[in-house]
NUMIZA-797896 format. One record per residue (C-alpha): residue number from 1; residue in one letter; x, y, z. Coordinates in nm, 4 decimals. Layout:
residues N
SITE  seq  type         X         Y         Z
SITE  NUM     A         X         Y         Z
...
This chain:
residues 156
SITE  seq  type         X         Y         Z
SITE    1     M    2.9892   -2.8772   -0.5213
SITE    2     S    3.0627   -2.8713   -0.8929
SITE    3     S    2.9451   -2.5974   -1.1210
SITE    4     D    2.7495   -2.8521   -1.3315
SITE    5     N    2.5258   -2.9409   -1.0379
SITE    6     A    2.4917   -2.5837   -0.9028
SITE    7     P    2.1442   -2.4351   -0.9349
SITE    8     M    2.1142   -2.1625   -1.1956
SITE    9     L    2.0240   -1.8198   -1.0550
SITE   10     T    1.7068   -1.6909   -1.2155
SITE   11     K    1.4922   -1.3841   -1.1864
SITE   12     G    1.1776   -1.4117   -0.9794
SITE   13     E    0.9503   -1.1657   -1.1588
SITE   14     P    0.6578   -1.3341   -1.3363
SITE   15     A    0.7522   -1.2014   -1.6826
SITE   16     T    1.1063   -1.3392   -1.6629
SITE   17     E    1.0645   -1.6528   -1.4485
SITE   18     G    1.3341   -1.9050   -1.5299
SITE   19     Q    1.5416   -1.6639   -1.7367
SITE   20     A    1.9089   -1.6687   -1.6408
SITE   21     Y    2.0836   -1.3478   -1.5408
SITE   22     G    2.2600   -1.1884   -1.8327
SITE   23     D    2.0263   -1.3282   -2.0997
SITE   24     D    1.8922   -1.0842   -2.3558
SITE   25     E    1.5874   -0.9104   -2.2068
SITE   26     S    1.4698   -0.7279   -2.5193
SITE   27     F    1.1847   -0.9753   -2.5622
SITE   28     A    0.9899   -0.8098   -2.2773
SITE   29     S    0.9717   -0.4665   -2.4383
SITE   30     D    0.8884   -0.6116   -2.7808
SITE   31     T    0.6111   -0.8280   -2.6378
SITE   32     M    0.4598   -0.5442   -2.4357
SITE   33     A    0.4781   -0.2862   -2.7152
SITE   34     G    0.1993   -0.4462   -2.9172
SITE   35     G   -0.1690   -0.4466   -2.8342
SITE   36     A   -0.4060   -0.2086   -2.6637
SITE   37     A   -0.3038   -0.0214   -2.3498
SITE   38     E   -0.5729   -0.1989   -2.1451
SITE   39     D   -0.4163   -0.5348   -2.2330
SITE   40     R   -0.0686   -0.4330   -2.1133
SITE   41     G   -0.1618   -0.3435   -1.7558
SITE   42     S   -0.2873   -0.0522   -1.5537
SITE   43     I   -0.1585    0.2585   -1.3832
SITE   44     T   -0.2829    0.3510   -1.0392
SITE   45     I   -0.2239    0.7057   -0.9214
SITE   46     A   -0.2377    0.7425   -0.5441
SITE   47     D   -0.4613    1.0017   -0.3823
SITE   48     R   -0.1537    1.1599   -0.2205
SITE   49     V    0.0080    1.2238   -0.5601
SITE   50     V   -0.3021    1.4057   -0.6836
SITE   51     E   -0.3118    1.6037   -0.3563
SITE   52     K    0.0482    1.7204   -0.4069
SITE   53     V   -0.0195    1.8276   -0.7677
SITE   54     A   -0.3417    2.0061   -0.6679
SITE   55     G   -0.1800    2.1831   -0.3712
SITE   56     Q    0.1089    2.3100   -0.5811
SITE   57     S   -0.1204    2.4128   -0.8673
SITE   58     A   -0.3412    2.6137   -0.6314
SITE   59     I   -0.0572    2.8332   -0.5065
SITE   60     E    0.0561    2.9055   -0.8626
SITE   61     V   -0.2495    3.1336   -0.8899
SITE   62     D   -0.1740    3.5007   -0.8199
SITE   63     R   -0.2628    3.6261   -0.4685
SITE   64     V   -0.3277    3.2732   -0.3368
SITE   65     T   -0.1153    3.0750   -0.0920
SITE   66     G   -0.1487    2.7926    0.1561
SITE   67     V   -0.3253    2.8455    0.4863
SITE   68     P   -0.1403    2.8401    0.8169
SITE   69     R   -0.2011    2.5420    1.0435
SITE   70     R   -0.4699    2.5646    1.3112
SITE   71     V   -0.4919    2.3772    1.6393
SITE   72     L   -0.8079    2.4046    1.8485
SITE   73     G   -0.9155    2.7075    1.6481
SITE   74     Q   -0.5869    2.8932    1.6995
SITE   75     T   -0.3613    2.9775    1.4058
SITE   76     I   -0.0123    2.8333    1.4406
SITE   77     G    0.2562    3.0188    1.2478
SITE   78     K    0.2235    3.2856    0.9828
SITE   79     V    0.1070    3.2958    0.6249
SITE   80     R    0.4000    3.2365    0.3921
SITE   81     A    0.4027    3.2969    0.0189
SITE   82     D    0.5613    2.9563   -0.0475
SITE   83     S    0.3400    2.7409    0.1756
SITE   84     Q    0.1548    2.4564    0.0074
SITE   85     A   -0.2237    2.4643   -0.0060
SITE   86     R   -0.3915    2.1873    0.1928
SITE   87     A   -0.5555    1.9401   -0.0397
SITE   88     S   -0.7419    1.6130   -0.0235
SITE   89     A   -0.8332    1.3989   -0.3208
SITE   90     K   -1.0505    1.0965   -0.3868
SITE   91     V   -0.9447    0.9032   -0.6961
SITE   92     D   -1.2000    0.6600   -0.8376
SITE   93     G   -1.0618    0.4968   -1.1508
SITE   94     S   -0.9910    0.7741   -1.3992
SITE   95     V   -1.1924    1.0460   -1.2216
SITE   96     V   -1.0981    1.2507   -0.9165
SITE   97     S   -1.2693    1.4824   -0.6701
SITE   98     I   -1.0486    1.7417   -0.4970
SITE   99     S   -1.0937    1.9636   -0.1904
SITE  100     L   -0.8545    2.2542   -0.1268
SITE  101     S   -0.7985    2.5000    0.1543
SITE  102     V   -0.6211    2.8235    0.0562
SITE  103     A   -0.5558    3.1744    0.1849
SITE  104     V   -0.6366    3.4727   -0.0372
SITE  105     E   -0.4669    3.8129   -0.0314
SITE  106     Y   -0.6889    4.0961    0.0888
SITE  107     P   -0.8767    4.2631   -0.0990
SITE  108     T   -0.8880    4.0022   -0.3805
SITE  109     P   -1.2453    3.8950   -0.4602
SITE  110     V   -1.2828    3.5457   -0.3151
SITE  111     R   -1.5078    3.4150   -0.5929
SITE  112     E   -1.2595    3.5191   -0.8620
SITE  113     A   -0.9670    3.3674   -0.6726
SITE  114     A   -1.1588    3.0419   -0.6138
SITE  115     A   -1.2571    3.0221   -0.9823
SITE  116     A   -0.8940    3.0749   -1.0887
SITE  117     V   -0.7762    2.8073   -0.8428
SITE  118     R   -1.0439    2.5667   -0.9642
SITE  119     Q   -0.9461    2.6214   -1.3299
SITE  120     R   -0.5709    2.5875   -1.2650
SITE  121     V   -0.6096    2.2706   -1.0575
SITE  122     M   -0.8342    2.1069   -1.3167
SITE  123     E   -0.5850    2.1833   -1.5946
SITE  124     Q   -0.2745    2.0709   -1.4049
SITE  125     V   -0.4174    1.7511   -1.2555
SITE  126     G   -0.5565    1.6573   -1.5964
SITE  127     A   -0.2265    1.7261   -1.7720
SITE  128     I    0.0095    1.5753   -1.5128
SITE  129     C   -0.1940    1.2830   -1.3789
SITE  130     G   -0.4145    1.2139   -1.6808
SITE  131     L   -0.7271    1.2073   -1.4656
SITE  132     Q   -1.0611    1.3720   -1.5252
SITE  133     V   -1.1364    1.6184   -1.2452
SITE  134     V   -1.5100    1.6099   -1.1792
SITE  135     E   -1.5175    1.8613   -0.8944
SITE  136     V   -1.2894    2.0985   -0.7062
SITE  137     H   -1.4067    2.2355   -0.3715
SITE  138     V   -1.2190    2.5496   -0.2649
SITE  139     D   -1.2326    2.6576    0.0992
SITE  140     V   -1.0978    3.0044    0.1876
SITE  141     P   -1.0723    3.0233    0.5676
SITE  142     H   -0.8077    3.2952    0.5775
SITE  143     F   -0.7277    3.6376    0.4278
SITE  144     F   -0.3742    3.7747    0.4398
SITE  145     S   -0.2088    4.1037    0.3555
SITE  146     A    0.0906    4.1250    0.1237
SITE  147     A    0.2963    4.2641    0.4127
SITE  148     A    0.2285    3.9473    0.6143
SITE  149     T    0.4124    3.7302    0.3625
SITE  150     Q    0.7240    3.9488    0.3541
SITE  151     P    1.0084    3.8375    0.5807
SITE  152     T    1.0808    4.0748    0.8675
SITE  153     R    1.4310    4.2063    0.9220
SITE  154     R    1.5639    4.1796    1.2739
SITE  155     V    1.8838    4.3792    1.2242
SITE  156     Q    1.8695    4.7265    1.0765
């Protein structure tokens, strides 16, 4: 088979269909740079991404951490200072609704802790994901003491 009759390898993406490998690709960025953002495409942020951001943001609040897992009403494991808060999110276009489950250190007032978590999550999700947070539900099923989050020494 001669090289004159060989098929030319091309890219398969819609924006570059028929363009040979190695050709100058600067046209794509110049073409896409102009015009309104809505005309260039869309960004979809998955619910799971928002859940990760919300869970991390919640535990950045003082005296708040993630809750231990529960199976059939029984707590599995211990409260740890670095455990992620459980979160679920429902993204609908550019708005999001978030539900969180956190543990609060005793004797912190639960309403104050929940308000601080709500504020922090709204700020962080808005800044990182660019979404408008319409509601944040905070569930506090567990209190913990500061001593419970400290690692225990086995050898003295």
